[in-house]
mmCIF file of the C-alpha atoms, coordinates in Angstrom:
data_MODEL
# 
_entry.id   MODEL 
# 
loop_
_atom_site.group_PDB 
_atom_site.id 
_atom_site.type_symbol 
_atom_site.label_atom_id 
_atom_site.label_alt_id 
_atom_site.label_comp_id 
_atom_site.label_asym_id 
_atom_site.label_entity_id 
_atom_site.label_seq_id 
_atom_site.pdbx_PDB_ins_code 
_atom_site.Cartn_x 
_atom_site.Cartn_y 
_atom_site.Cartn_z 
_atom_site.occupancy 
_atom_site.B_iso_or_equiv 
_atom_site.pdbx_formal_charge 
_atom_site.auth_seq_id 
_atom_site.auth_comp_id 
_atom_site.auth_asym_id 
_atom_site.auth_atom_id 
_atom_site.pdbx_PDB_model_num 
ATOM 1   C CA . MET A 1 1   ? 153.438 -57.722 44.540 1.00 0.00 ? 1   MET A CA 1 
ATOM 2   C CA . ARG A 1 2   ? 152.076 -54.199 46.204 1.00 0.00 ? 2   ARG A CA 1 
ATOM 3   C CA . ARG A 1 3   ? 147.993 -53.267 46.387 1.00 0.00 ? 3   ARG A CA 1 
ATOM 4   C CA . HIS A 1 4   ? 146.999 -50.219 45.742 1.00 0.00 ? 4   HIS A CA 1 
ATOM 5   C CA . LEU A 1 5   ? 144.746 -48.647 48.163 1.00 0.00 ? 5   LEU A CA 1 
ATOM 6   C CA . PRO A 1 6   ? 141.696 -46.400 47.296 1.00 0.00 ? 6   PRO A CA 1 
ATOM 7   C CA . PRO A 1 7   ? 142.332 -42.785 47.931 1.00 0.00 ? 7   PRO A CA 1 
ATOM 8   C CA . PRO A 1 8   ? 140.387 -42.110 51.391 1.00 0.00 ? 8   PRO A CA 1 
ATOM 9   C CA . LEU A 1 9   ? 137.657 -40.150 50.917 1.00 0.00 ? 9   LEU A CA 1 
ATOM 10  C CA . LEU A 1 10  ? 137.263 -36.308 52.210 1.00 0.00 ? 10  LEU A CA 1 
ATOM 11  C CA . PRO A 1 11  ? 135.572 -35.988 55.515 1.00 0.00 ? 11  PRO A CA 1 
ATOM 12  C CA . ALA A 1 12  ? 132.389 -33.741 55.017 1.00 0.00 ? 12  ALA A CA 1 
ATOM 13  C CA . THR A 1 13  ? 133.420 -30.318 56.676 1.00 0.00 ? 13  THR A CA 1 
ATOM 14  C CA . LEU A 1 14  ? 136.298 -29.852 53.693 1.00 0.00 ? 14  LEU A CA 1 
ATOM 15  C CA . LYS A 1 15  ? 133.450 -31.039 51.220 1.00 0.00 ? 15  LYS A CA 1 
ATOM 16  C CA . ARG A 1 16  ? 131.195 -28.349 52.827 1.00 0.00 ? 16  ARG A CA 1 
ATOM 17  C CA . VAL A 1 17  ? 133.762 -25.163 52.547 1.00 0.00 ? 17  VAL A CA 1 
ATOM 18  C CA . LEU A 1 18  ? 135.287 -26.601 48.794 1.00 0.00 ? 18  LEU A CA 1 
ATOM 19  C CA . ARG A 1 19  ? 131.522 -26.512 47.532 1.00 0.00 ? 19  ARG A CA 1 
ATOM 20  C CA . TRP A 1 20  ? 131.035 -22.829 49.754 1.00 0.00 ? 20  TRP A CA 1 
ATOM 21  C CA . LEU A 1 21  ? 134.460 -22.316 48.067 1.00 0.00 ? 21  LEU A CA 1 
ATOM 22  C CA . GLY A 1 22  ? 132.811 -22.561 44.595 1.00 0.00 ? 22  GLY A CA 1 
ATOM 23  C CA . ALA A 1 23  ? 129.676 -21.243 45.284 1.00 0.00 ? 23  ALA A CA 1 
ATOM 24  C CA . LEU A 1 24  ? 131.755 -17.852 46.367 1.00 0.00 ? 24  LEU A CA 1 
ATOM 25  C CA . LEU A 1 25  ? 133.987 -18.092 43.273 1.00 0.00 ? 25  LEU A CA 1 
ATOM 26  C CA . ALA A 1 26  ? 130.868 -18.619 41.256 1.00 0.00 ? 26  ALA A CA 1 
ATOM 27  C CA . LEU A 1 27  ? 129.257 -14.984 42.514 1.00 0.00 ? 27  LEU A CA 1 
ATOM 28  C CA . LEU A 1 28  ? 133.193 -13.111 42.636 1.00 0.00 ? 28  LEU A CA 1 
ATOM 29  C CA . SER A 1 29  ? 132.768 -13.563 38.568 1.00 0.00 ? 29  SER A CA 1 
ATOM 30  C CA . LEU A 1 30  ? 129.160 -13.011 38.184 1.00 0.00 ? 30  LEU A CA 1 
ATOM 31  C CA . SER A 1 31  ? 129.682 -9.115  39.780 1.00 0.00 ? 31  SER A CA 1 
ATOM 32  C CA . THR A 1 32  ? 132.940 -9.095  38.127 1.00 0.00 ? 32  THR A CA 1 
ATOM 33  C CA . ALA A 1 33  ? 130.871 -9.618  34.784 1.00 0.00 ? 33  ALA A CA 1 
ATOM 34  C CA . LEU A 1 34  ? 127.986 -7.069  36.411 1.00 0.00 ? 34  LEU A CA 1 
ATOM 35  C CA . HIS A 1 35  ? 130.902 -4.460  36.492 1.00 0.00 ? 35  HIS A CA 1 
ATOM 36  C CA . ALA A 1 36  ? 132.572 -4.567  33.271 1.00 0.00 ? 36  ALA A CA 1 
ATOM 37  C CA . GLN A 1 37  ? 129.452 -3.031  32.190 1.00 0.00 ? 37  GLN A CA 1 
ATOM 38  C CA . GLY A 1 38  ? 131.021 -0.150  33.366 1.00 0.00 ? 38  GLY A CA 1 
ATOM 39  C CA . VAL A 1 39  ? 127.952 2.374   34.077 1.00 0.00 ? 39  VAL A CA 1 
ATOM 40  C CA . ASP A 1 40  ? 127.776 2.978   37.723 1.00 0.00 ? 40  ASP A CA 1 
ATOM 41  C CA . LEU A 1 41  ? 124.022 4.945   38.553 1.00 0.00 ? 41  LEU A CA 1 
ATOM 42  C CA . ALA A 1 42  ? 125.577 7.584   41.093 1.00 0.00 ? 42  ALA A CA 1 
ATOM 43  C CA . GLY A 1 43  ? 121.876 9.095   40.796 1.00 0.00 ? 43  GLY A CA 1 
ATOM 44  C CA . LEU A 1 44  ? 118.189 8.923   39.528 1.00 0.00 ? 44  LEU A CA 1 
ATOM 45  C CA . ARG A 1 45  ? 115.756 11.023  39.971 1.00 0.00 ? 45  ARG A CA 1 
ATOM 46  C CA . VAL A 1 46  ? 112.415 11.943  38.460 1.00 0.00 ? 46  VAL A CA 1 
ATOM 47  C CA . LYS A 1 47  ? 110.680 14.784  40.475 1.00 0.00 ? 47  LYS A CA 1 
ATOM 48  C CA . ARG A 1 48  ? 107.487 17.366  39.662 1.00 0.00 ? 48  ARG A CA 1 
ATOM 49  C CA . ALA A 1 49  ? 108.224 20.923  38.023 1.00 0.00 ? 49  ALA A CA 1 
ATOM 50  C CA . ASP A 1 50  ? 105.761 23.207  37.267 1.00 0.00 ? 50  ASP A CA 1 
ATOM 51  C CA . GLY A 1 51  ? 103.159 20.432  35.925 1.00 0.00 ? 51  GLY A CA 1 
ATOM 52  C CA . GLU A 1 52  ? 106.010 18.707  33.746 1.00 0.00 ? 52  GLU A CA 1 
ATOM 53  C CA . LEU A 1 53  ? 108.663 15.911  34.817 1.00 0.00 ? 53  LEU A CA 1 
ATOM 54  C CA . ALA A 1 54  ? 111.860 16.660  34.839 1.00 0.00 ? 54  ALA A CA 1 
ATOM 55  C CA . LEU A 1 55  ? 114.855 14.108  35.528 1.00 0.00 ? 55  LEU A CA 1 
ATOM 56  C CA . ASP A 1 56  ? 117.964 14.380  37.146 1.00 0.00 ? 56  ASP A CA 1 
ATOM 57  C CA . TYR A 1 57  ? 120.895 11.738  36.929 1.00 0.00 ? 57  TYR A CA 1 
ATOM 58  C CA . GLN A 1 58  ? 124.432 11.142  37.791 1.00 0.00 ? 58  GLN A CA 1 
ATOM 59  C CA . ALA A 1 59  ? 126.597 8.396   36.115 1.00 0.00 ? 59  ALA A CA 1 
ATOM 60  C CA . ARG A 1 60  ? 129.517 7.023   36.614 1.00 0.00 ? 60  ARG A CA 1 
ATOM 61  C CA . LEU A 1 61  ? 131.648 5.814   33.299 1.00 0.00 ? 61  LEU A CA 1 
ATOM 62  C CA . ALA A 1 62  ? 134.206 3.323   33.912 1.00 0.00 ? 62  ALA A CA 1 
ATOM 63  C CA . LEU A 1 63  ? 135.142 3.063   29.581 1.00 0.00 ? 63  LEU A CA 1 
ATOM 64  C CA . THR A 1 64  ? 136.392 -1.026  29.285 1.00 0.00 ? 64  THR A CA 1 
ATOM 65  C CA . PRO A 1 65  ? 140.141 -0.783  26.944 1.00 0.00 ? 65  PRO A CA 1 
ATOM 66  C CA . PRO A 1 66  ? 138.508 -2.225  23.703 1.00 0.00 ? 66  PRO A CA 1 
ATOM 67  C CA . ILE A 1 67  ? 136.076 1.763   23.932 1.00 0.00 ? 67  ILE A CA 1 
ATOM 68  C CA . GLU A 1 68  ? 139.032 3.992   25.394 1.00 0.00 ? 68  GLU A CA 1 
ATOM 69  C CA . GLU A 1 69  ? 141.390 2.442   22.759 1.00 0.00 ? 69  GLU A CA 1 
ATOM 70  C CA . ALA A 1 70  ? 139.044 3.207   19.575 1.00 0.00 ? 70  ALA A CA 1 
ATOM 71  C CA . LEU A 1 71  ? 138.400 6.749   20.990 1.00 0.00 ? 71  LEU A CA 1 
ATOM 72  C CA . HIS A 1 72  ? 142.283 7.386   21.167 1.00 0.00 ? 72  HIS A CA 1 
ATOM 73  C CA . ARG A 1 73  ? 142.062 6.250   17.470 1.00 0.00 ? 73  ARG A CA 1 
ATOM 74  C CA . GLY A 1 74  ? 139.838 8.786   15.925 1.00 0.00 ? 74  GLY A CA 1 
ATOM 75  C CA . VAL A 1 75  ? 136.405 6.092   16.465 1.00 0.00 ? 75  VAL A CA 1 
ATOM 76  C CA . PRO A 1 76  ? 133.263 8.191   16.710 1.00 0.00 ? 76  PRO A CA 1 
ATOM 77  C CA . LEU A 1 77  ? 131.536 6.687   19.819 1.00 0.00 ? 77  LEU A CA 1 
ATOM 78  C CA . TYR A 1 78  ? 127.792 7.512   20.395 1.00 0.00 ? 78  TYR A CA 1 
ATOM 79  C CA . PHE A 1 79  ? 125.906 7.354   23.640 1.00 0.00 ? 79  PHE A CA 1 
ATOM 80  C CA . SER A 1 80  ? 122.134 7.367   24.058 1.00 0.00 ? 80  SER A CA 1 
ATOM 81  C CA . ALA A 1 81  ? 119.852 8.368   27.237 1.00 0.00 ? 81  ALA A CA 1 
ATOM 82  C CA . GLN A 1 82  ? 116.405 7.017   26.541 1.00 0.00 ? 82  GLN A CA 1 
ATOM 83  C CA . ALA A 1 83  ? 113.095 8.318   29.103 1.00 0.00 ? 83  ALA A CA 1 
ATOM 84  C CA . THR A 1 84  ? 110.348 6.524   28.705 1.00 0.00 ? 84  THR A CA 1 
ATOM 85  C CA . VAL A 1 85  ? 107.048 7.528   31.279 1.00 0.00 ? 85  VAL A CA 1 
ATOM 86  C CA . TYR A 1 86  ? 104.288 5.175   31.658 1.00 0.00 ? 86  TYR A CA 1 
ATOM 87  C CA . ARG A 1 87  ? 100.811 5.127   33.418 1.00 0.00 ? 87  ARG A CA 1 
ATOM 88  C CA . ASN A 1 88  ? 99.776  2.436   35.163 1.00 0.00 ? 88  ASN A CA 1 
ATOM 89  C CA . ARG A 1 89  ? 96.399  0.838   34.165 1.00 0.00 ? 89  ARG A CA 1 
ATOM 90  C CA . TRP A 1 90  ? 94.841  -2.266  35.290 1.00 0.00 ? 90  TRP A CA 1 
ATOM 91  C CA . TYR A 1 91  ? 92.974  -3.459  32.410 1.00 0.00 ? 91  TYR A CA 1 
ATOM 92  C CA . TRP A 1 92  ? 95.232  -3.033  30.131 1.00 0.00 ? 92  TRP A CA 1 
ATOM 93  C CA . ARG A 1 93  ? 99.311  -2.736  29.115 1.00 0.00 ? 93  ARG A CA 1 
ATOM 94  C CA . ASP A 1 94  ? 100.560 0.303   30.978 1.00 0.00 ? 94  ASP A CA 1 
ATOM 95  C CA . GLU A 1 95  ? 100.345 2.675   28.140 1.00 0.00 ? 95  GLU A CA 1 
ATOM 96  C CA . ARG A 1 96  ? 102.596 5.419   27.006 1.00 0.00 ? 96  ARG A CA 1 
ATOM 97  C CA . VAL A 1 97  ? 102.739 8.948   27.964 1.00 0.00 ? 97  VAL A CA 1 
ATOM 98  C CA . ALA A 1 98  ? 106.218 10.024  26.497 1.00 0.00 ? 98  ALA A CA 1 
ATOM 99  C CA . ARG A 1 99  ? 109.499 8.911   25.166 1.00 0.00 ? 99  ARG A CA 1 
ATOM 100 C CA . VAL A 1 100 ? 112.597 10.959  25.330 1.00 0.00 ? 100 VAL A CA 1 
ATOM 101 C CA . SER A 1 101 ? 116.472 10.597  24.168 1.00 0.00 ? 101 SER A CA 1 
ATOM 102 C CA . ARG A 1 102 ? 119.271 12.438  23.752 1.00 0.00 ? 102 ARG A CA 1 
ATOM 103 C CA . THR A 1 103 ? 122.462 10.914  21.906 1.00 0.00 ? 103 THR A CA 1 
ATOM 104 C CA . TRP A 1 104 ? 125.742 12.434  22.329 1.00 0.00 ? 104 TRP A CA 1 
ATOM 105 C CA . ARG A 1 105 ? 128.722 11.848  19.611 1.00 0.00 ? 105 ARG A CA 1 
ATOM 106 C CA . VAL A 1 106 ? 131.998 11.768  21.082 1.00 0.00 ? 106 VAL A CA 1 
ATOM 107 C CA . ALA A 1 107 ? 135.013 11.600  18.827 1.00 0.00 ? 107 ALA A CA 1 
ATOM 108 C CA . TYR A 1 108 ? 139.060 12.479  19.035 1.00 0.00 ? 108 TYR A CA 1 
ATOM 109 C CA . GLN A 1 109 ? 141.121 14.555  17.553 1.00 0.00 ? 109 GLN A CA 1 
ATOM 110 C CA . PRO A 1 110 ? 144.399 13.429  16.686 1.00 0.00 ? 110 PRO A CA 1 
ATOM 111 C CA . LEU A 1 111 ? 145.527 16.703  14.449 1.00 0.00 ? 111 LEU A CA 1 
ATOM 112 C CA . THR A 1 112 ? 144.717 18.632  17.744 1.00 0.00 ? 112 THR A CA 1 
ATOM 113 C CA . ALA A 1 113 ? 144.892 17.013  20.487 1.00 0.00 ? 113 ALA A CA 1 
ATOM 114 C CA . GLN A 1 114 ? 141.418 17.416  21.626 1.00 0.00 ? 114 GLN A CA 1 
ATOM 115 C CA . TRP A 1 115 ? 137.824 15.787  22.436 1.00 0.00 ? 115 TRP A CA 1 
ATOM 116 C CA . ARG A 1 116 ? 134.707 16.545  20.344 1.00 0.00 ? 116 ARG A CA 1 
ATOM 117 C CA . VAL A 1 117 ? 131.073 16.237  22.605 1.00 0.00 ? 117 VAL A CA 1 
ATOM 118 C CA . SER A 1 118 ? 128.157 16.778  20.257 1.00 0.00 ? 118 SER A CA 1 
ATOM 119 C CA . LEU A 1 119 ? 124.889 16.693  21.143 1.00 0.00 ? 119 LEU A CA 1 
ATOM 120 C CA . GLY A 1 120 ? 122.476 17.855  18.145 1.00 0.00 ? 120 GLY A CA 1 
ATOM 121 C CA . GLY A 1 121 ? 124.092 20.523  16.256 1.00 0.00 ? 121 GLY A CA 1 
ATOM 122 C CA . LEU A 1 122 ? 125.935 21.635  19.347 1.00 0.00 ? 122 LEU A CA 1 
ATOM 123 C CA . SER A 1 123 ? 129.425 20.769  20.153 1.00 0.00 ? 123 SER A CA 1 
ATOM 124 C CA . GLN A 1 124 ? 132.150 20.917  22.249 1.00 0.00 ? 124 GLN A CA 1 
ATOM 125 C CA . VAL A 1 125 ? 135.374 20.866  22.527 1.00 0.00 ? 125 VAL A CA 1 
ATOM 126 C CA . TYR A 1 126 ? 137.679 19.258  25.808 1.00 0.00 ? 126 TYR A CA 1 
ATOM 127 C CA . GLY A 1 127 ? 141.070 18.984  26.172 1.00 0.00 ? 127 GLY A CA 1 
ATOM 128 C CA . THR A 1 128 ? 140.400 15.112  28.060 1.00 0.00 ? 128 THR A CA 1 
ATOM 129 C CA . LEU A 1 129 ? 138.422 12.278  27.931 1.00 0.00 ? 129 LEU A CA 1 
ATOM 130 C CA . SER A 1 130 ? 137.186 12.676  31.735 1.00 0.00 ? 130 SER A CA 1 
ATOM 131 C CA . GLU A 1 131 ? 136.539 16.495  30.933 1.00 0.00 ? 131 GLU A CA 1 
ATOM 132 C CA . ALA A 1 132 ? 135.105 14.847  27.501 1.00 0.00 ? 132 ALA A CA 1 
ATOM 133 C CA . LEU A 1 133 ? 132.497 12.547  29.640 1.00 0.00 ? 133 LEU A CA 1 
ATOM 134 C CA . ALA A 1 134 ? 131.261 14.438  31.854 1.00 0.00 ? 134 ALA A CA 1 
ATOM 135 C CA . PRO A 1 135 ? 128.649 16.772  30.054 1.00 0.00 ? 135 PRO A CA 1 
ATOM 136 C CA . LEU A 1 136 ? 127.011 13.711  28.843 1.00 0.00 ? 136 LEU A CA 1 
ATOM 137 C CA . SER A 1 137 ? 127.149 11.357  32.795 1.00 0.00 ? 137 SER A CA 1 
ATOM 138 C CA . ARG A 1 138 ? 125.527 14.288  34.671 1.00 0.00 ? 138 ARG A CA 1 
ATOM 139 C CA . VAL A 1 139 ? 121.872 15.505  33.709 1.00 0.00 ? 139 VAL A CA 1 
ATOM 140 C CA . SER A 1 140 ? 119.676 17.733  35.395 1.00 0.00 ? 140 SER A CA 1 
ATOM 141 C CA . GLY A 1 141 ? 116.453 18.959  34.393 1.00 0.00 ? 141 GLY A CA 1 
ATOM 142 C CA . TRP A 1 142 ? 116.018 17.165  31.470 1.00 0.00 ? 142 TRP A CA 1 
ATOM 143 C CA . ARG A 1 143 ? 111.783 17.519  30.671 1.00 0.00 ? 143 ARG A CA 1 
ATOM 144 C CA . VAL A 1 144 ? 110.706 13.956  29.702 1.00 0.00 ? 144 VAL A CA 1 
ATOM 145 C CA . ALA A 1 145 ? 106.750 15.053  30.202 1.00 0.00 ? 145 ALA A CA 1 
ATOM 146 C CA . ASP A 1 146 ? 105.034 18.059  29.340 1.00 0.00 ? 146 ASP A CA 1 
ATOM 147 C CA . GLY A 1 147 ? 102.125 18.669  31.575 1.00 0.00 ? 147 GLY A CA 1 
ATOM 148 C CA . GLU A 1 148 ? 99.222  18.230  29.332 1.00 0.00 ? 148 GLU A CA 1 
ATOM 149 C CA . LYS A 1 149 ? 99.736  14.648  29.580 1.00 0.00 ? 149 LYS A CA 1 
ATOM 150 C CA . LEU A 1 150 ? 99.647  13.967  32.499 1.00 0.00 ? 150 LEU A CA 1 
ATOM 151 C CA . GLU A 1 151 ? 96.711  13.579  34.675 1.00 0.00 ? 151 GLU A CA 1 
ATOM 152 C CA . ALA A 1 152 ? 96.366  13.952  37.932 1.00 0.00 ? 152 ALA A CA 1 
ATOM 153 C CA . GLY A 1 153 ? 95.276  11.907  40.412 1.00 0.00 ? 153 GLY A CA 1 
ATOM 154 C CA . GLU A 1 154 ? 96.646  8.791   37.944 1.00 0.00 ? 154 GLU A CA 1 
ATOM 155 C CA . ARG A 1 155 ? 99.909  7.214   38.590 1.00 0.00 ? 155 ARG A CA 1 
ATOM 156 C CA . TYR A 1 156 ? 103.565 7.696   36.570 1.00 0.00 ? 156 TYR A CA 1 
ATOM 157 C CA . TYR A 1 157 ? 106.706 5.431   36.107 1.00 0.00 ? 157 TYR A CA 1 
ATOM 158 C CA . VAL A 1 158 ? 109.457 6.214   34.245 1.00 0.00 ? 158 VAL A CA 1 
ATOM 159 C CA . ASP A 1 159 ? 111.636 3.488   32.145 1.00 0.00 ? 159 ASP A CA 1 
ATOM 160 C CA . PHE A 1 160 ? 115.542 5.005   31.693 1.00 0.00 ? 160 PHE A CA 1 
ATOM 161 C CA . VAL A 1 161 ? 118.120 3.859   29.898 1.00 0.00 ? 161 VAL A CA 1 
ATOM 162 C CA . PHE A 1 162 ? 121.844 4.840   29.793 1.00 0.00 ? 162 PHE A CA 1 
ATOM 163 C CA . ARG A 1 163 ? 123.921 2.591   27.250 1.00 0.00 ? 163 ARG A CA 1 
ATOM 164 C CA . LEU A 1 164 ? 126.741 3.175   24.058 1.00 0.00 ? 164 LEU A CA 1 
ATOM 165 C CA . ASP A 1 165 ? 124.735 2.729   20.933 1.00 0.00 ? 165 ASP A CA 1 
ATOM 166 C CA . SER A 1 166 ? 127.296 0.210   19.423 1.00 0.00 ? 166 SER A CA 1 
ATOM 167 C CA . SER A 1 167 ? 124.459 0.240   16.562 1.00 0.00 ? 167 SER A CA 1 
ATOM 168 C CA . GLN A 1 168 ? 126.209 4.023   15.458 1.00 0.00 ? 168 GLN A CA 1 
ATOM 169 C CA . LEU A 1 169 ? 129.657 2.427   14.976 1.00 0.00 ? 169 LEU A CA 1 
ATOM 170 C CA . PRO A 1 170 ? 131.234 1.888   11.822 1.00 0.00 ? 170 PRO A CA 1 
ATOM 171 C CA . PRO A 1 171 ? 129.922 -1.024  10.800 1.00 0.00 ? 171 PRO A CA 1 
ATOM 172 C CA . PRO A 1 172 ? 133.432 -3.222  10.402 1.00 0.00 ? 172 PRO A CA 1 
ATOM 173 C CA . MET A 1 173 ? 133.377 -3.091  14.409 1.00 0.00 ? 173 MET A CA 1 
ATOM 174 C CA . GLN A 1 174 ? 130.281 -4.194  14.509 1.00 0.00 ? 174 GLN A CA 1 
ATOM 175 C CA . VAL A 1 175 ? 130.945 -7.631  13.105 1.00 0.00 ? 175 VAL A CA 1 
ATOM 176 C CA . ASP A 1 176 ? 132.655 -8.933  16.356 1.00 0.00 ? 176 ASP A CA 1 
ATOM 177 C CA . ILE A 1 177 ? 131.549 -7.101  19.475 1.00 0.00 ? 177 ILE A CA 1 
ATOM 178 C CA . GLY A 1 178 ? 132.117 -9.041  22.348 1.00 0.00 ? 178 GLY A CA 1 
ATOM 179 C CA . ASN A 1 179 ? 130.906 -7.590  26.095 1.00 0.00 ? 179 ASN A CA 1 
ATOM 180 C CA . ASP A 1 180 ? 133.638 -5.634  26.083 1.00 0.00 ? 180 ASP A CA 1 
ATOM 181 C CA . TRP A 1 181 ? 131.560 -3.469  24.261 1.00 0.00 ? 181 TRP A CA 1 
ATOM 182 C CA . LYS A 1 182 ? 128.355 -3.683  26.499 1.00 0.00 ? 182 LYS A CA 1 
ATOM 183 C CA . LEU A 1 183 ? 128.222 -0.475  27.924 1.00 0.00 ? 183 LEU A CA 1 
ATOM 184 C CA . GLY A 1 184 ? 124.797 0.458   29.718 1.00 0.00 ? 184 GLY A CA 1 
ATOM 185 C CA . VAL A 1 185 ? 122.624 0.324   32.556 1.00 0.00 ? 185 VAL A CA 1 
ATOM 186 C CA . GLU A 1 186 ? 118.483 0.191   33.005 1.00 0.00 ? 186 GLU A CA 1 
ATOM 187 C CA . ARG A 1 187 ? 116.118 1.574   35.604 1.00 0.00 ? 187 ARG A CA 1 
ATOM 188 C CA . THR A 1 188 ? 112.682 2.186   36.788 1.00 0.00 ? 188 THR A CA 1 
ATOM 189 C CA . LEU A 1 189 ? 111.216 5.094   38.212 1.00 0.00 ? 189 LEU A CA 1 
ATOM 190 C CA . ARG A 1 190 ? 108.257 5.752   40.401 1.00 0.00 ? 190 ARG A CA 1 
ATOM 191 C CA . VAL A 1 191 ? 107.033 9.222   39.862 1.00 0.00 ? 191 VAL A CA 1 
ATOM 192 C CA . ASP A 1 192 ? 105.358 10.133  43.701 1.00 0.00 ? 192 ASP A CA 1 
# 
């Protein structure tokens, strides 16, 4: 009768290597999940001009396949940018000085094979999706606070949010939106 011997134990170095590879794999999956958001801020800057605060940003958008498919099927999507200006206070919550937002509607017109981008009452027609996304991904000189609201010698900061507004999707699409529909970025900037 043969006796079965237990398998030999792994050497300590091999165990460390396997643990390190597991940690690396977890880190790669986390970075993939963060990159899946699809918005990379290439530039974000706030400046004082004529006593007012103006914001410039440039974002690179990488739409997920479900978002692109919905656009090509004619579902209008809404992208919003919001900037909130706060004044630092040591004795209480920071004071909100101003809040501004912009919302763009991007829609594909299948009959004319054109992309329409609307901002408020204005709209523009483009030939390709990348051309249509350009105006909302690059904004300069956006006035976020008037001069009369800013006091000299005070410290301010700006919270900036750019995102796909999934609350404005058609109701049947809002039922089961997963991580593929989470598209956005948030940043905080100190005003010098």
